C-alpha positions as CSV (number, residue, x, y, z in Angstrom):
1,M,67.0,152.0,49.2
2,P,65.3,155.4,48.8
3,T,62.6,156.2,51.3
4,K,59.7,158.6,51.6
5,L,58.1,160.3,54.6
6,V,54.4,159.8,55.3
7,V,52.9,162.3,57.7
8,D,49.5,161.8,59.2
9,C,48.5,165.4,59.9
10,S,45.6,164.5,62.1
11,T,47.8,162.5,64.5
12,G,51.2,164.0,63.8
13,A,52.6,160.5,63.2
14,V,55.6,160.4,60.8
15,E,56.6,157.2,59.1
16,E,59.6,156.5,56.9
17,I,58.7,154.0,54.1
18,E,60.9,152.4,51.4
19,L,59.9,153.3,47.9
20,T,58.6,150.6,45.6
21,A,60.3,149.8,42.4
22,E,57.5,151.6,40.5
23,E,58.0,154.7,42.6
24,I,61.8,154.6,42.0
25,A,61.2,154.3,38.3
26,Q,58.7,157.2,38.3
27,R,61.2,159.4,40.2
28,E,63.9,158.6,37.6
29,A,61.5,159.3,34.7
30,D,60.5,162.6,36.3
31,A,64.1,163.6,36.8
32,E,64.9,162.8,33.2
33,A,61.9,164.8,32.0
34,A,62.9,167.7,34.2
35,A,66.5,167.6,32.8
36,K,65.2,167.5,29.2
37,A,62.8,170.4,29.9
38,K,65.6,172.4,31.4
39,A,67.9,171.7,28.4
40,D,65.1,172.6,26.0
41,E,64.5,175.9,27.8
42,E,68.2,176.7,27.8
43,A,68.5,175.9,24.1
44,A,65.5,178.1,23.3
45,A,67.0,181.0,25.3
46,A,70.4,180.6,23.5
47,A,68.6,180.6,20.1
48,K,66.7,183.7,21.1
49,Q,69.9,185.4,22.2
50,A,71.6,184.4,18.9
51,E,68.7,185.8,17.0
52,K,69.0,189.1,18.8
53,E,72.7,189.3,18.2
54,A,72.2,188.5,14.5
55,I,69.7,191.4,14.2
56,A,72.0,193.7,16.1
57,A,74.9,192.8,13.8
58,K,72.8,193.6,10.7
59,L,72.2,197.0,12.2
60,G,75.8,197.5,13.2
61,L,75.0,197.5,16.9
62,T,75.9,195.3,19.8
63,A,73.2,193.3,21.5
64,E,73.4,195.5,24.5
65,E,73.0,198.7,22.4
66,L,69.9,197.1,20.7
67,V,68.4,196.3,24.1
68,K,69.0,199.9,25.3
69,L,67.3,201.2,22.2
70,L,64.3,199.0,22.5
71,G,64.3,199.0,26.3
């Protein structure tokens, strides 16, 4: 079962405690949310790049040439 470390800074005591079912569920939900956010971010970046390439193509330039011109 997953565990967490609890540190008492005033005494320096360190205790390893098993996670509760609720904590495990929260970790899983957080991991799913982070994965979705990352996928959304990557999709937005890909869409932005595709838009740049489409504009460059209309102008008869490569995306790199367009970046250099606007740079």
